N, C-alpha and C positions, 0 to 999 in steps of 0.2 A: 377567625378562620382556622388559626392554629389549634385552638380549641377542639373545633369540629373534626379535624384530623386526628386528633389523639383520641376524641371518643372514638370514631368508626376505627380505629387500629385496636383500640382497647376490645371492642366488641367484636373483631376480627378473631382476637387471641383467643378470649375467652369460649367462641364457638368451637375454635378447632381443638382446646383443650377438653371442652363438654362431649367433644364428637369423639377424641381418642380415649375419654375415660370409661365412655358408654362402650366402647368397643373391648376395653380391656376387663370391665365387668362383665360383659357378654360372654365375650370367650372363655373365663377364666370360671364361669358358673356352668357352661354347659361343656362335660367332658366326652358324652357319646355325640358320634354323629348323627345329623339329622337323618330320617326312614327314607327310606327311597321308596317310593311309589312306582308301582309295575303295573303296566296297563297292557292288557291284551294286544297283540297286533290286530288291525282293522282285516274282515276277511273280504 
């Protein structure tokens, strides 16, 4: 039982670290803001 809880905790920590790593990598690579799509107003 203790081994299962430690495994779940380790998976949660690795997933959080992975998400943060992807966000940092994505934010560092794209300096320009995303293009804004302008739509004409409906008549």
